[in-house]
C-alpha positions in Angstrom: 14.4 4.6 8.0 13.8 1.2 6.0 12.7 -2.1 7.0 10.6 -5.1 5.6 7.2 -7.2 6.9 6.7 -10.3 5.7 3.1 -11.0 5.4 0.9 -13.9 6.1 -2.6 -14.5 4.3 -3.4 -12.2 1.3 -4.5 -8.3 3.5 -2.3 -5.4 4.1 -3.6 -3.4 6.4 -2.8 0.5 7.0 0.8 1.2 9.1 -0.8 4.5 10.0 -4.1 7.5 9.7 -2.7 8.8 6.2 -4.5 9.9 2.3 -2.6 7.9 -0.6 -0.3 10.2 -2.6 0.5 7.4 -4.7 -0.2 4.4 -6.9 1.9 2.5 -9.0 0.4 2.0 -12.7 0.6 -2.2 -12.0 -0.6 -1.5 -8.2 2.2 -3.4 -6.2 3.5 -0.2 -4.7 2.2 2.4 -3.2 2.8 5.5 -1.6 0.9 6.9 2.5 1.4 10.3 3.7 1.0 10.9 7.2 -0.3 14.0 9.2 3.4 14.7 10.1 4.4 14.7 5.8 6.3 11.5 6.0 6.0 9.6 3.4 5.9 5.7 3.4 6.0 3.9 0.5 4.9 0.1 1.3 5.5 -2.2 -2.2 3.7 -5.4 -2.0 5.6 -8.7 -2.8 8.3 -10.0 -4.7 8.5 -9.9 -8.3 4.7 -8.2 -8.7 5.9 -5.1 -10.9 5.7 -8.1 -13.1 2.0 -8.5 -12.8 0.5 -5.6 -14.1 -2.5 -5.4 -11.4 -3.1 -9.0 -12.0 -4.1 -10.6 -8.8 -3.8 -7.6 -6.9 -7.2 -5.3 -5.0 -6.3 -2.0 -4.9 -9.8 -0.5 -2.8 -7.8 3.1 -2.5 -7.2 5.5 -5.0 -5.0 8.7 -4.7 -6.5 11.3 -2.3 -8.2 8.9 -0.3 -7.4 8.8 3.6 -6.8 5.1 5.4 -6.7 4.6 8.8 -4.5 2.3 10.9 -5.1 -1.2 10.8 -8.3 -1.0 8.3 -7.6 -4.1 5.7 -7.5 -1.8 1.8 -5.6 -3.7 0.0 -5.8 -7.2 -0.9 -2.9 -9.2 -3.4 
């Protein structure tokens, strides 16, 4: 299943409890794996890969856990 969400503001809220299993080097995209083994790709913005991480602050790294509805990313 694929869907998109248009966010308002600058915060990204975790869609589910899970573990960060991948973070792109430019920090514009990351993958969360839930307890069932589903991988959820979160891609932030359009054209953000060209920012090379500038203006993006990720509070988690690979292996960290995230909790549903908790802020953990600011763009």
